[in-house]
Structure formats: C-alpha cells, structure tokens
C-alpha positions as CSV (number, residue, x, y, z in Angstrom):
1,Q,145.3,74.2,79.1
2,V,146.0,78.3,79.3
3,Q,146.7,80.3,76.5
4,L,148.1,83.7,76.8
5,V,148.4,86.3,73.9
6,E,150.2,89.5,74.2
7,S,149.7,92.9,72.5
8,G,151.0,96.5,72.9
9,G,154.5,96.3,72.3
10,G,156.6,98.9,70.3
11,W,158.8,101.6,70.1
12,V,158.7,104.7,72.5
13,Q,161.1,107.5,73.3
14,P,162.9,107.7,76.5
15,G,160.2,109.4,79.1
16,E,157.1,108.2,77.5
17,S,154.6,105.4,78.5
18,L,153.5,102.1,77.0
19,R,150.8,99.6,78.2
20,L,151.1,95.9,77.4
21,S,148.2,93.7,77.2
22,C,147.6,89.7,78.0
23,V,144.6,88.1,77.5
24,A,144.1,84.7,78.9
25,S,141.7,82.0,77.7
26,G,141.4,78.2,78.6
27,R,141.4,76.9,82.0
28,I,141.4,80.3,84.0
29,A,140.4,78.8,87.1
30,S,144.0,77.1,87.5
31,L,145.8,80.3,87.5
32,R,147.1,81.8,90.7
33,N,149.3,84.5,89.5
34,M,149.9,86.5,86.3
35,G,152.8,88.1,85.7
36,W,155.3,90.0,83.4
37,F,158.9,89.1,83.0
38,R,161.4,90.6,80.4
39,Q,164.6,89.7,78.7
40,A,167.0,92.0,77.2
41,P,169.4,91.1,74.9
42,G,172.4,88.9,76.5
43,K,170.7,89.0,80.0
44,E,168.7,86.5,82.0
45,R,164.7,86.7,82.1
46,E,163.9,88.7,84.9
47,L,160.8,89.4,86.9
48,V,159.1,92.7,86.3
49,G,155.7,92.4,88.4
50,E,153.1,90.0,89.4
51,I,149.4,89.9,90.7
52,T,147.5,87.5,92.4
53,R,144.1,86.6,90.6
54,S,142.1,86.4,93.9
55,H,143.0,89.5,95.5
56,G,145.1,91.7,93.4
57,Y,148.1,91.9,95.5
58,T,151.1,92.8,93.6
59,N,154.9,92.0,93.6
60,Y,157.6,94.4,91.9
61,A,161.1,94.2,90.9
62,E,162.5,96.4,93.6
63,S,164.1,98.7,90.9
64,L,160.8,99.2,88.9
65,K,158.7,100.3,91.7
66,G,156.8,103.5,91.1
67,R,157.1,103.2,87.4
68,F,155.7,100.1,86.3
69,T,152.0,99.1,87.5
70,V,150.4,95.4,86.8
71,F,146.5,95.4,87.0
72,L,143.8,92.9,86.3
73,D,140.7,93.2,84.6
74,N,139.3,90.0,85.8
75,V,135.9,90.2,83.7
76,N,137.9,90.0,80.4
77,N,140.7,88.0,81.7
78,T,143.2,90.4,80.9
79,V,146.4,91.6,82.8
80,Y,148.1,94.5,81.9
81,L,151.5,95.9,82.5
82,Q,151.6,100.2,82.4
83,M,155.0,101.3,81.8
84,N,155.9,105.0,82.6
85,S,159.0,107.0,82.3
86,L,160.4,104.3,80.2
87,K,164.4,104.4,79.7
88,P,166.6,102.7,77.2
89,E,167.5,100.2,79.6
90,D,163.9,99.2,79.6
91,T,164.4,97.8,76.4
92,A,163.6,94.1,76.3
93,V,161.3,91.4,75.0
94,Y,158.2,91.2,77.4
95,Y,156.6,88.2,78.3
96,C,153.2,87.8,80.2
97,A,153.1,84.4,82.2
98,G,150.7,82.6,84.4
99,S,151.6,80.6,87.4
100,E,149.9,77.7,89.1
101,Y,151.1,77.5,92.6
102,R,154.6,79.2,92.8
103,S,155.6,78.2,89.5
104,Y,154.8,80.1,86.2
105,K,153.9,77.1,83.6
106,Y,152.1,79.2,80.8
107,W,153.8,82.2,78.7
108,G,152.6,84.5,76.1
109,Q,154.6,85.0,72.9
110,G,156.4,88.0,73.9
111,A,156.2,91.7,73.0
112,Q,159.2,93.7,71.8
113,V,159.4,97.1,73.7
114,T,162.2,99.3,72.4
115,V,163.0,102.5,74.2
116,S,165.1,105.2,72.0
117,L,165.6,108.4,70.5
C-alpha cells in the first residue's frame, strides 16, 4: 500500500509560479513512476507530467513543456510539480499519482490551483 499526500495548492495571478509537493509513504519500492494529473471543471483528467523513480526520466504533456517541471527528492520520497508562467487555463485540481508498471494505481487527495486576477 502507498499513500500520497499533496500540498501547495492555492490561488495565484497569471504569470506567477507555484510548486506542488507530494509525499509518498508505505511500500515505496513498488512504485515505478510518479506523475501529476489535472482535471479542470467539465473536462477529463489529463496527464501533466511524470518521472521515473529510478533514473528521473520525464515525460510531459506537449503543451506544458517548458512551463511545468516534475522533479524528485528520493531521500524524502517527495515529488514536486513546479508550475511557472501560470495561465487561467491552468486552473484545475491537480493530483499526484504513483504507478506500478504502466498503470497509475495510487492517488493523492487533489490540490486546487486557481489562476486568476
């Protein structure tokens, strides 16, 4: 069993930055990838970015490359999502997730990110 606890959500103005954190506990050794997803109102959940725990390889939604960065602190079992140059369309609930093989099995509770004036 793995537990994921998110923090760092909130409200920011367009152009500002925000960093989300996700702390993993439990059977960490079973995790392959850590990822971030988001779900805006009325839309499907979509992948934001992900990273392999072993080597730190990353994969991002094409539209977010260059603005969003996923990185790991394996010592503290924490994955981060750095969000820069935020836009109103980035407003969503952001979910931390952990995978076994290629399937995301474990999920954080969600963090609301609101980008508005």
